N, CA, C and O atoms as CSV, one atom per row, in Angstrom:
chain,resi,resn,atom,element,x,y,z
A,1,UNK,N,N,30.846,13.169,-6.756
A,1,UNK,CA,C,29.755,12.824,-7.656
A,1,UNK,C,C,30.355,12.173,-8.900
A,1,UNK,O,O,31.349,12.645,-9.451
A,2,UNK,N,N,29.731,11.088,-9.323
A,2,UNK,CA,C,30.158,10.471,-10.576
A,2,UNK,C,C,28.972,10.430,-11.532
A,2,UNK,O,O,27.840,10.165,-11.128
A,3,UNK,N,N,29.249,10.694,-12.792
A,3,UNK,CA,C,28.215,10.765,-13.827
A,3,UNK,C,C,28.306,9.523,-14.707
A,3,UNK,O,O,29.379,9.177,-15.201
A,4,UNK,N,N,27.182,8.864,-14.894
A,4,UNK,CA,C,27.112,7.625,-15.665
A,4,UNK,C,C,26.041,7.757,-16.733
A,4,UNK,O,O,25.034,8.439,-16.537
A,5,UNK,N,N,26.265,7.098,-17.871
A,5,UNK,CA,C,25.222,7.022,-18.892
A,5,UNK,C,C,24.239,5.931,-18.471
A,5,UNK,O,O,24.565,5.082,-17.641
A,6,UNK,N,N,23.053,5.957,-19.038
A,6,UNK,CA,C,22.056,4.933,-18.734
A,6,UNK,C,C,22.594,3.549,-19.092
A,6,UNK,O,O,22.434,2.598,-18.327
A,7,UNK,N,N,23.221,3.442,-20.239
A,7,UNK,CA,C,23.750,2.156,-20.687
A,7,UNK,C,C,24.802,1.621,-19.713
A,7,UNK,O,O,24.753,0.451,-19.335
A,8,UNK,N,N,25.741,2.457,-19.309
A,8,UNK,CA,C,26.792,2.025,-18.385
A,8,UNK,C,C,26.208,1.721,-17.003
A,8,UNK,O,O,26.627,0.765,-16.350
A,9,UNK,N,N,25.256,2.518,-16.562
A,9,UNK,CA,C,24.645,2.297,-15.251
A,9,UNK,C,C,23.897,0.966,-15.222
A,9,UNK,O,O,23.910,0.264,-14.211
A,10,UNK,N,N,23.257,0.627,-16.311
A,10,UNK,CA,C,22.542,-0.643,-16.408
A,10,UNK,C,C,23.513,-1.813,-16.229
A,10,UNK,O,O,23.195,-2.804,-15.572
A,11,UNK,N,N,24.682,-1.685,-16.815
A,11,UNK,CA,C,25.670,-2.757,-16.757
A,11,UNK,C,C,26.353,-2.849,-15.392
A,11,UNK,O,O,26.873,-3.906,-15.035
A,12,UNK,N,N,26.357,-1.756,-14.625
A,12,UNK,CA,C,27.086,-1.722,-13.352
A,12,UNK,C,C,26.173,-1.361,-12.174
A,12,UNK,O,O,26.641,-0.797,-11.185
A,13,UNK,N,N,24.896,-1.677,-12.267
A,13,UNK,CA,C,23.935,-1.245,-11.257
A,13,UNK,C,C,24.310,-1.710,-9.854
A,13,UNK,O,O,24.272,-0.911,-8.919
A,14,UNK,N,N,24.667,-2.961,-9.687
A,14,UNK,CA,C,25.001,-3.463,-8.345
A,14,UNK,C,C,26.153,-2.673,-7.738
A,14,UNK,O,O,26.114,-2.324,-6.558
A,15,UNK,N,N,27.171,-2.389,-8.534
A,15,UNK,CA,C,28.316,-1.618,-8.048
A,15,UNK,C,C,27.896,-0.193,-7.699
A,15,UNK,O,O,28.335,0.352,-6.687
A,16,UNK,N,N,27.057,0.408,-8.523
A,16,UNK,CA,C,26.604,1.776,-8.261
A,16,UNK,C,C,25.772,1.854,-6.987
A,16,UNK,O,O,25.887,2.811,-6.222
A,17,UNK,N,N,24.939,0.850,-6.762
A,17,UNK,CA,C,24.142,0.815,-5.532
A,17,UNK,C,C,25.060,0.714,-4.321
A,17,UNK,O,O,24.858,1.418,-3.332
A,18,UNK,N,N,26.056,-0.146,-4.388
A,18,UNK,CA,C,26.996,-0.293,-3.274
A,18,UNK,C,C,27.739,1.017,-3.016
A,18,UNK,O,O,27.939,1.399,-1.862
A,19,UNK,N,N,28.143,1.696,-4.067
A,19,UNK,CA,C,28.850,2.968,-3.907
A,19,UNK,C,C,27.943,4.024,-3.290
A,19,UNK,O,O,28.383,4.804,-2.446
A,20,UNK,N,N,26.679,4.052,-3.706
A,20,UNK,CA,C,25.732,5.008,-3.130
A,20,UNK,C,C,25.496,4.706,-1.650
A,20,UNK,O,O,25.378,5.623,-0.837
A,21,UNK,N,N,25.427,3.427,-1.304
A,21,UNK,CA,C,25.250,3.051,0.104
A,21,UNK,C,C,26.416,3.532,0.964
A,21,UNK,O,O,26.246,3.798,2.154
A,22,UNK,N,N,27.584,3.642,0.367
A,22,UNK,CA,C,28.756,4.136,1.095
A,22,UNK,C,C,28.812,5.668,1.132
A,22,UNK,O,O,29.724,6.244,1.725
A,23,UNK,N,N,27.843,6.316,0.504
A,23,UNK,CA,C,27.748,7.766,0.585
A,23,UNK,C,C,28.113,8.529,-0.673
A,23,UNK,O,O,28.012,9.756,-0.699
A,24,UNK,N,N,28.535,7.830,-1.715
A,24,UNK,CA,C,28.887,8.506,-2.956
A,24,UNK,C,C,27.620,8.904,-3.710
A,24,UNK,O,O,26.647,8.151,-3.749
A,25,UNK,N,N,27.644,10.077,-4.297
A,25,UNK,CA,C,26.512,10.524,-5.098
A,25,UNK,C,C,26.707,10.032,-6.522
A,25,UNK,O,O,27.729,10.308,-7.152
A,26,UNK,N,N,25.720,9.300,-7.025
A,26,UNK,CA,C,25.760,8.744,-8.377
A,26,UNK,C,C,24.685,9.441,-9.203
A,26,UNK,O,O,23.518,9.463,-8.812
A,27,UNK,N,N,25.069,10.004,-10.336
A,27,UNK,CA,C,24.117,10.668,-11.228
A,27,UNK,C,C,24.102,9.910,-12.548
A,27,UNK,O,O,25.150,9.597,-13.114
A,28,UNK,N,N,22.902,9.623,-13.025
A,28,UNK,CA,C,22.740,8.939,-14.307
A,28,UNK,C,C,22.187,9.948,-15.303
A,28,UNK,O,O,21.194,10.627,-15.045
A,29,UNK,N,N,22.858,10.026,-16.449
A,29,UNK,CA,C,22.476,11.003,-17.467
A,29,UNK,C,C,21.898,10.308,-18.687
A,29,UNK,O,O,22.300,9.201,-19.043
A,30,UNK,N,N,20.958,10.973,-19.310
A,30,UNK,CA,C,20.385,10.507,-20.573
A,30,UNK,C,C,20.721,11.558,-21.622
A,30,UNK,O,O,20.364,12.727,-21.476
A,31,UNK,N,N,21.402,11.144,-22.668
A,31,UNK,CA,C,21.843,12.042,-23.747
A,31,UNK,C,C,22.695,13.176,-23.194
A,31,UNK,O,O,22.600,14.313,-23.657
A,32,UNK,N,N,23.529,12.866,-22.203
A,32,UNK,CA,C,24.429,13.858,-21.633
A,32,UNK,C,C,23.810,14.802,-20.621
A,32,UNK,O,O,24.503,15.653,-20.064
A,33,UNK,N,N,22.517,14.664,-20.377
A,33,UNK,CA,C,21.819,15.545,-19.436
A,33,UNK,C,C,21.499,14.747,-18.174
A,33,UNK,O,O,20.837,13.713,-18.262
A,34,UNK,N,N,21.954,15.205,-16.990
A,34,UNK,CA,C,21.643,14.484,-15.754
A,34,UNK,C,C,20.136,14.272,-15.603
A,34,UNK,O,O,19.348,15.210,-15.724
A,35,UNK,N,N,19.753,13.022,-15.336
A,35,UNK,CA,C,18.334,12.688,-15.244
A,35,UNK,C,C,17.926,12.238,-13.843
A,35,UNK,O,O,16.881,12.652,-13.340
A,36,UNK,N,N,18.745,11.391,-13.209
A,36,UNK,CA,C,18.391,10.875,-11.888
A,36,UNK,C,C,19.634,10.797,-11.015
A,36,UNK,O,O,20.765,10.836,-11.499
A,37,UNK,N,N,19.393,10.686,-9.728
A,37,UNK,CA,C,20.479,10.566,-8.771
A,37,UNK,C,C,20.192,9.360,-7.893
A,37,UNK,O,O,19.064,9.182,-7.433
A,38,UNK,N,N,21.191,8.536,-7.658
A,38,UNK,CA,C,21.050,7.384,-6.763
A,38,UNK,C,C,21.596,7.802,-5.405
A,38,UNK,O,O,22.752,8.209,-5.283
A,39,UNK,N,N,20.757,7.698,-4.398
A,39,UNK,CA,C,21.152,8.042,-3.026
A,39,UNK,C,C,20.743,6.896,-2.117
A,39,UNK,O,O,19.825,6.147,-2.451
A,40,UNK,N,N,21.402,6.742,-0.976
A,40,UNK,CA,C,21.021,5.665,-0.068
A,40,UNK,C,C,19.648,5.917,0.545
A,40,UNK,O,O,19.259,7.058,0.796
A,41,UNK,N,N,18.941,4.846,0.773
A,41,UNK,CA,C,17.627,4.923,1.405
A,41,UNK,C,C,17.805,5.102,2.902
A,41,UNK,O,O,18.596,4.396,3.527
A,42,UNK,N,N,17.074,6.042,3.476
A,42,UNK,CA,C,17.092,6.215,4.927
A,42,UNK,C,C,15.666,6.122,5.426
A,42,UNK,O,O,14.788,6.858,4.976
A,43,UNK,N,N,15.445,5.220,6.349
A,43,UNK,CA,C,14.108,5.059,6.924
A,43,UNK,C,C,13.852,6.218,7.879
A,43,UNK,O,O,14.692,6.545,8.717
A,44,UNK,N,N,12.699,6.824,7.744
A,44,UNK,CA,C,12.329,7.921,8.622
A,44,UNK,C,C,11.713,7.343,9.885
A,44,UNK,O,O,10.836,6.482,9.826
A,45,UNK,N,N,12.169,7.813,10.995
A,45,UNK,CA,C,11.601,7.369,12.270
A,45,UNK,C,C,10.371,8.224,12.549
A,45,UNK,O,O,10.434,9.208,13.287
A,46,UNK,N,N,9.268,7.836,11.953
A,46,UNK,CA,C,8.033,8.584,12.126
A,46,UNK,C,C,7.302,8.095,13.364
A,46,UNK,O,O,7.350,6.917,13.718
A,47,UNK,N,N,6.638,9.014,13.997
A,47,UNK,CA,C,5.820,8.644,15.147
A,47,UNK,C,C,4.626,7.839,14.641
A,47,UNK,O,O,4.100,8.124,13.565
A,48,UNK,N,N,4.203,6.854,15.392
A,48,UNK,CA,C,3.045,6.076,14.954
A,48,UNK,C,C,1.801,6.968,14.840
A,48,UNK,O,O,1.617,7.911,15.609
A,49,UNK,N,N,0.965,6.643,13.866
A,49,UNK,CA,C,-0.262,7.417,13.679
A,49,UNK,C,C,-1.226,7.139,14.814
A,49,UNK,O,O,-1.350,6.005,15.277
A,50,UNK,N,N,-1.899,8.176,15.255
A,50,UNK,CA,C,-2.839,8.055,16.367
A,50,UNK,C,C,-4.247,8.303,15.831
A,50,UNK,O,O,-4.546,9.401,15.359
A,51,UNK,N,N,-5.121,7.284,15.899
A,51,UNK,CA,C,-6.495,7.489,15.435
A,51,UNK,C,C,-7.169,8.623,16.217
A,51,UNK,O,O,-7.057,8.713,17.440
A,52,UNK,N,N,-7.864,9.475,15.478
A,52,UNK,CA,C,-8.602,10.561,16.113
A,52,UNK,C,C,-7.763,11.795,16.373
A,52,UNK,O,O,-8.239,12.717,17.036
A,53,UNK,N,N,-6.537,11.852,15.882
A,53,UNK,CA,C,-5.671,12.994,16.170
A,53,UNK,C,C,-6.157,14.287,15.506
A,53,UNK,O,O,-5.744,15.371,15.918
A,54,UNK,N,N,-7.018,14.201,14.497
A,54,UNK,CA,C,-7.543,15.400,13.833
A,54,UNK,C,C,-8.962,15.717,14.284
A,54,UNK,O,O,-9.659,16.506,13.646
A,55,UNK,N,N,-9.383,15.110,15.370
A,55,UNK,CA,C,-10.743,15.322,15.856
A,55,UNK,C,C,-10.987,16.810,16.109
A,55,UNK,O,O,-10.185,17.480,16.759
A,56,UNK,N,N,-12.104,17.316,15.589
A,56,UNK,CA,C,-12.460,18.709,15.749
A,56,UNK,C,C,-11.863,19.629,14.692
A,56,UNK,O,O,-12.220,20.806,14.640
A,57,UNK,N,N,-10.976,19.133,13.859
A,57,UNK,CA,C,-10.349,19.969,12.827
A,57,UNK,C,C,-11.084,19.892,11.495
A,57,UNK,O,O,-10.880,20.747,10.633
A,58,UNK,N,N,-11.924,18.900,11.312
A,58,UNK,CA,C,-12.644,18.708,10.062
A,58,UNK,C,C,-14.140,18.689,10.341
A,58,UNK,O,O,-14.590,18.325,11.428
A,59,UNK,N,N,-14.887,19.088,9.337
A,59,UNK,CA,C,-16.337,19.008,9.474
A,59,UNK,C,C,-16.939,18.504,8.172
A,59,UNK,O,O,-16.429,18.791,7.089
A,60,UNK,N,N,-18.007,17.765,8.283
A,60,UNK,CA,C,-18.717,17.243,7.120
A,60,UNK,C,C,-20.073,17.945,7.090
A,60,UNK,O,O,-20.829,17.872,8.059
A,61,UNK,N,N,-20.387,18.628,5.981
A,61,UNK,CA,C,-21.671,19.337,5.927
A,61,UNK,C,C,-22.848,18.366,5.976
A,61,UNK,O,O,-22.729,17.207,5.576
A,62,UNK,N,N,-23.977,18.849,6.468
A,62,UNK,CA,C,-25.163,18.002,6.599
A,62,UNK,C,C,-25.652,17.471,5.254
A,62,UNK,O,O,-26.226,16.383,5.200
A,63,UNK,N,N,-25.438,18.213,4.168
A,63,UNK,CA,C,-25.919,17.784,2.853
A,63,UNK,C,C,-24.870,16.976,2.084
A,63,UNK,O,O,-24.972,16.845,0.864
A,64,UNK,N,N,-23.887,16.446,2.760
A,64,UNK,CA,C,-22.789,15.721,2.122
A,64,UNK,C,C,-23.271,14.617,1.189
A,64,UNK,O,O,-22.744,14.472,0.086
A,65,UNK,N,N,-24.249,13.847,1.605
A,65,UNK,CA,C,-24.689,12.705,0.797
A,65,UNK,C,C,-26.004,12.961,0.060
A,65,UNK,O,O,-26.657,12.018,-0.387
A,66,UNK,N,N,-26.396,14.233,-0.068
A,66,UNK,CA,C,-27.590,14.564,-0.845
A,66,UNK,C,C,-27.301,14.317,-2.328
A,66,UNK,O,O,-26.146,14.356,-2.752
A,67,UNK,N,N,-28.353,14.062,-3.115
A,67,UNK,CA,C,-28.151,13.880,-4.561
A,67,UNK,C,C,-27.549,15.150,-5.184
A,67,UNK,O,O,-27.780,16.258,-4.701
A,68,UNK,N,N,-26.784,14.971,-6.250
A,68,UNK,CA,C,-26.193,16.116,-6.936
A,68,UNK,C,C,-27.271,16.907,-7.672
A,68,UNK,O,O,-28.284,16.340,-8.084
A,69,UNK,N,N,-27.059,18.220,-7.840
A,69,UNK,CA,C,-28.003,19.012,-8.632
A,69,UNK,C,C,-27.993,18.509,-10.078
A,69,UNK,O,O,-26.958,18.045,-10.556
A,70,UNK,N,N,-29.123,18.594,-10.778
A,70,UNK,CA,C,-29.232,18.057,-12.137
A,70,UNK,C,C,-28.147,18.571,-13.099
A,70,UNK,O,O,-27.628,17.800,-13.906
A,71,UNK,N,N,-27.797,19.874,-13.022
A,71,UNK,CA,C,-26.793,20.420,-13.947
A,71,UNK,C,C,-25.406,19.823,-13.690
A,71,UNK,O,O,-24.643,19.633,-14.637
A,72,UNK,N,N,-25.066,19.529,-12.451
A,72,UNK,CA,C,-23.790,18.911,-12.140
A,72,UNK,C,C,-23.811,17.426,-12.502
A,72,UNK,O,O,-22.826,16.899,-13.020
A,73,UNK,N,N,-24.903,16.768,-12.239
A,73,UNK,CA,C,-25.040,15.359,-12.581
A,73,UNK,C,C,-24.940,15.149,-14.086
A,73,UNK,O,O,-24.397,14.140,-14.537
A,74,UNK,N,N,-25.463,16.101,-14.871
A,74,UNK,CA,C,-25.419,16.004,-16.331
A,74,UNK,C,C,-23.969,16.076,-16.841
A,74,UNK,O,O,-23.677,15.540,-17.910
A,75,UNK,N,N,-23.080,16.708,-16.119
A,75,UNK,CA,C,-21.690,16.832,-16.543
A,75,UNK,C,C,-20.971,15.486,-16.503
A,75,UNK,O,O,-19.939,15.329,-17.156
A,76,UNK,N,N,-21.485,14.522,-15.761
A,76,UNK,CA,C,-20.871,13.199,-15.642
A,76,UNK,C,C,-21.445,12.194,-16.630
A,76,UNK,O,O,-21.036,11.033,-16.638
A,77,UNK,N,N,-22.376,12.621,-17.452
A,77,UNK,CA,C,-22.987,11.701,-18.408
A,77,UNK,C,C,-22.381,11.831,-19.752
A,77,UNK,O,O,-22.779,11.127,-20.679
């Protein structure tokens, strides 16, 4: 792990990105306190979404689109 100030990291960003891509952990500190960490991006191999996969798990009440009660509607005015 290497610790960098914001000012130094700004000046050497391309180098820091390359080092992180090679697996090095880069930490950027603000006022001596670690604030962020630069890590390589890894794409997640997610399964494609399937339409209708939650069928039967959700329900919409019959009064879903009824007008709001006056006391609740007044709270939005």
